[in-house]
LUMLUM-277364 format. One record per atom (N, C-alpha, C, O): residue in one letter; x, y, z. Coordinates in steps of 0.1 Angstrom, whole numbers, plus 5000, padded with zeros to 4 digits. Layout:
AXYZ...
# end
This chain:
M567774391121M566374401118M565574301126M565974181128D564374341131D563574251138D562674171128D562674201116K561874081134K561073991126K559974071119K559574041107L559374171125L558374251119L558774331107L558074341097S559974391108S560474471096S560874371085S560674411073I561374261088I561674161077I560374111070I560274101058A559374081078A558074041073A557374151065A556874131054G557474281069G556974391062G557674411048G557074431038L558974391049L559774401036L559474291027L559274321015L559274171032L558974061023L557574081017L557274051006G556574121026G555274151021G555174261010G554474241000T555974361012T556074471002T556674420989T556174450978L557674330990L558274280978L557374180970L557274180958V556574110978V555574020972V554474100964V554174060953V553974200971V552974290964V553574350952V552874360942A554774400953A555374470941A555574370930A555374400918A555974250933A556174150923A554874110916A554774090904L553874090924L552474060918L551974180910L551374150899A552274300914A551874410905A552574410892A551974440882V553874390892V554674380880V554174270871V554074290859I553874150877I553374040869I551974080863I551674040851G551174140871G549874180866G549974280854G549174270845V550774380856V550974480845V551474410832V551074440821F552474330834F552974250823F551974170816F551774170804G551174100824G550074010818G549074100811G548574060800F548674210817F547674300810F548274350797F547574350787A549474400798A550074460786A550274350775A549974380763D550674230779D550874130769D549574070763D549474060751G548574050771G547373990767G546374090761G545674050752T546374210765T545374300761T545874400751T545274430740L546974460754L547474570746L548274530734L548174580723I549174430736I550074390725I549374280716I549474300704A548774180721A548274070713A546874090708A546374010700A546174200712A544774220708A544774300695A545774370691S543574290688S543374370676S543174520680S542874550692G543174610670G542974750673G541674790679G541674880687A540574720676A539274750681A539174730696A538674810704Y539774620701Y539774590715Y540674680723Y540374720734V541774720717V542774810724V542074950726V542175000737T541375000716T540675120718T539575120728T539475210737A538875010728A537774990739A538374980753A537875030762T539474900754T540174890767T540675020772T540475050784I541275090764I541875220768I540675320772I540775390782G539575310764G538475400768G537875360781G537575450789V537675230784V537175190797V538175230808V537675270819L539475210806L540375250817L540375400819L540475440831V540175480809V540075630811V538875660819V538875740828V537675600815V536475630823V536575580837V536175650846A537175470840A537375420853A538275510862A537975540873V539375560856V540275650863V539575780866V539675840877I538775830856I538075960859I536975940870I536876030878A536275830870A535275800880A535875790894A535375850903V536975720895V537675700908V538275840912V538175870924G538775910903G539376050907G538276140911G538476220921A537076130905A535976220909A535476180923A535176260931L535376050926L534976010939L536076050950L535676090961I537276040947I538376090956I538176240958I538276280969A537976310947A537876460949A536676490957A536676590965L535576420955L534376450964L534576420978L534176490987G535276310981G535576270995G536576371001G536376401013V537576420994V538576511000V537976651002V538276711011G537076680993G536376820994G535376821004G534876931008S534976721010S533876721020S534376781033S535476751037K533576861039K533976921052K533776821064K534376841074R532976721062R532676631073R533376491072R533076401080W534376481064W534976351061W535676291073W535876171074R536176381082R536776331095R535876351107R536376321118A534676401105A533776421116A533276281121A532676281132N533476181114N532976051117N533676001130N534876021131P532975941140P533675901152P534675781150P535475751158Y534575721138Y535475611135Y536975661135Y537875591139W537175791130W538475841129W538975891143W540075951144
# end
């Protein structure tokens, strides 16, 4: 393996470890230790955020001009 592939592997492992720590911290602090009212509100906000991001992605993918930009 060359240095770039080792660095890429290390970077991927670091990002994955940070994601796992973030999910654990979110689950521990918000979902497990919180009261019922906050859990419901948190799940509602997450659902709305996922729907909004999904709608934006769908609008971008459905566009006929999304690759017409000279940047691509």
